[in-house]
ZATORGU-674988 format. One line per 3 residues: their letters; for each residue y negated, z negated, x of C-alpha. Coordinates in steps of 0.02 Angstrom, whole numbers, always signed. Layout:
BEGIN
A	Y Z X  ...
// end
This chain:
BEGIN
MKK	-2832 -7985 +4785  -2843 -7850 +4918  -2711 -7748 +4827
LKR	-2810 -7767 +4665  -2970 -7707 +4748  -2877 -7558 +4821
SFA	-2809 -7517 +4648  -2984 -7522 +4571  -3050 -7411 +4712
AIK	-2910 -7286 +4683  -2944 -7285 +4496  -3130 -7253 +4527
LII	-3087 -7110 +4644  -2972 -7031 +4516  -3104 -7048 +4378
AAI	-3237 -6970 +4491  -3120 -6824 +4529  -3085 -6796 +4344
IFL	-3272 -6796 +4303  -3308 -6676 +4446  -3175 -6554 +4385
AVP	-3223 -6571 +4202  -3411 -6541 +4222  -3465 -6362 +4263
QLV	-3544 -6356 +4435  -3698 -6255 +4482  -3636 -6176 +4641
TAQ	-3747 -6082 +4761  -3680 -5904 +4770  -3730 -5764 +4886
ATY	-3695 -5589 +4826  -3740 -5415 +4883  -3846 -5329 +4751
KLA	-3865 -5141 +4749  -4002 -5033 +4677  -3964 -4985 +4498
ISP	-3959 -4804 +4441  -4096 -4800 +4310  -4250 -4694 +4265
DVT	-4348 -4857 +4276  -4312 -4868 +4463  -4458 -4779 +4546
IKV	-4559 -4764 +4705  -4734 -4693 +4692  -4846 -4641 +4836
LGS	-5028 -4635 +4782  -5166 -4555 +4882  -5332 -4468 +4866
SNV	-5430 -4324 +4940  -5605 -4256 +4938  -5554 -4158 +4782
HDW	-5445 -4272 +4675  -5319 -4415 +4674  -5134 -4374 +4684
VMT	-4964 -4455 +4664  -4788 -4417 +4724  -4638 -4497 +4639
STA	-4455 -4522 +4682  -4311 -4591 +4581  -4178 -4557 +4715
MES	-4155 -4694 +4845  -4029 -4816 +4917  -4053 -5002 +4938
QGD	-3960 -5166 +4942  -3990 -5348 +4985  -3903 -5516 +4988
FII	-3984 -5621 +4852  -3936 -5804 +4843  -3932 -5874 +4666
DGD	-3915 -6061 +4633  -3864 -6080 +4452  -3996 -5971 +4369
KLR	-4125 -5987 +4509  -4161 -5865 +4650  -4162 -5961 +4814
SLH	-4170 -5833 +4955  -4149 -5654 +5010  -4062 -5590 +5166
RFT	-4009 -5426 +5246  -4113 -5314 +5134  -4121 -5127 +5172
FRL	-4201 -4977 +5088  -4190 -4790 +5120  -4280 -4646 +5035
AVK	-4255 -4460 +5063  -4426 -4385 +5101  -4389 -4228 +5001
SLH	-4349 -4331 +4847  -4536 -4364 +4832  -4620 -4239 +4716
SEH	-4796 -4209 +4652  -4857 -4090 +4516  -4883 -3952 +4644
ASM	-4745 -3871 +4747  -4870 -3819 +4882  -4922 -4000 +4906
NDR	-4740 -4053 +4918  -4706 -3926 +5056  -4861 -3974 +5156
TYK	-4818 -4158 +5140  -4641 -4131 +5203  -4714 -4032 +5349
SVN	-4841 -4169 +5388  -4706 -4303 +5406  -4587 -4182 +5494
ASK	-4454 -4205 +5360  -4336 -4081 +5444  -4325 -4197 +5595
YPS	-4351 -4363 +5505  -4276 -4339 +5332  -4284 -4522 +5279
ISY	-4408 -4663 +5256  -4326 -4831 +5285  -4364 -5016 +5275
KLT	-4270 -5166 +5347  -4310 -5346 +5302  -4336 -5470 +5443
SAI	-4383 -5625 +5342  -4416 -5681 +5163  -4485 -5838 +5082
VTA	-4448 -5859 +4896  -4564 -5963 +4786  -4540 -5992 +4599
TAP	-4698 -5951 +4499  -4631 -5964 +4320  -4460 -5978 +4236
GKY	-4360 -5829 +4298  -4506 -5763 +4400  -4529 -5774 +4589
LIA	-4645 -5722 +4729  -4554 -5660 +4883  -4663 -5656 +5039
TKG	-4575 -5530 +5149  -4589 -5466 +5326  -4498 -5311 +5384
DLT	-4500 -5147 +5478  -4554 -4986 +5392  -4505 -4821 +5474
IAG	-4593 -4658 +5429  -4582 -4496 +5528  -4485 -4585 +5665
ATQ	-4619 -4718 +5693  -4585 -4900 +5650  -4718 -5028 +5606
PIS	-4698 -5211 +5553  -4769 -5246 +5380  -4795 -5398 +5270
MDV	-4778 -5377 +5083  -4779 -5488 +4928  -4647 -5442 +4800
TAI	-4632 -5506 +4621  -4450 -5535 +4574  -4393 -5562 +4394
VGA	-4217 -5629 +4367  -4139 -5588 +4199  -4012 -5693 +4104
DHV	-3874 -5579 +4170  -3940 -5600 +4349  -4012 -5424 +4353
ITC	-4157 -5434 +4476  -4313 -5327 +4455  -4428 -5314 +4606
IGE	-4607 -5252 +4582  -4748 -5231 +4706  -4859 -5118 +4808
KKI	-4912 -5096 +4989  -5060 -5005 +5066  -5028 -4911 +5228
QLT	-5120 -4786 +5338  -5043 -4621 +5391  -5111 -4631 +5568
DYG	-5017 -4795 +5597  -4860 -4687 +5592  -4929 -4547 +5699
IKP	-4960 -4435 +5547  -5115 -4328 +5538  -5183 -4328 +5358
PTF	-5141 -4154 +5291  -5264 -4025 +5228  -5243 -3895 +5091
MLG	-5327 -3737 +5029  -5382 -3681 +5202  -5453 -3851 +5241
TMK	-5562 -3868 +5087  -5451 -4010 +5022  -5429 -4153 +5143
VTN	-5309 -4298 +5110  -5376 -4471 +5154  -5288 -4583 +5280
DLT	-5249 -4722 +5156  -5094 -4724 +5046  -5027 -4848 +4919
IQF	-4840 -4867 +4893  -4792 -4938 +4723  -4614 -4983 +4676
NLI	-4511 -5042 +4529  -4333 -5079 +4590  -4188 -5150 +4490
YKK	-4039 -5232 +4575  -3867 -5273 +4506  -3706 -5345 +4580
// end
């Protein structure tokens, strides 16, 4: 009887192994995603002055992060970094570009960088997620912790699009708001950073 029970147990184990191997498994996979090269990948810095609003745009940056995908679902994000060359930001006016580079001391601090410290991913709709992030933003050699909500959209091919914006103040980074035209145009302290970033394996 004991031998018979052992035989049945062995048969069940073999059947379970066959089923496990036969059925596709949804395995949690962590992969390093890098920023795609695309005209749709943009960073915009929006500001205003006592004369008019303005915008500077860049399409040249480096970024990567470890996204964890479970089947077709985004579960978490780790070790995310971002770097932007200051002089890749351009407005419609060359004189404004030059004064902006001077204001942030681009010759000494040529890059703006961000490093993630924590992220909480919450599904909001099929293929769409809210990532509540915390990280360190460095501008002109000064680093400040920031919190930021990012909308992430995961495509069928696991291409991940991250969209969001963050308001900052220049003085938080030791930057004096620049002036133009002999002081008649004065840039306000508040800036808004908008981004549309696309990541691929």
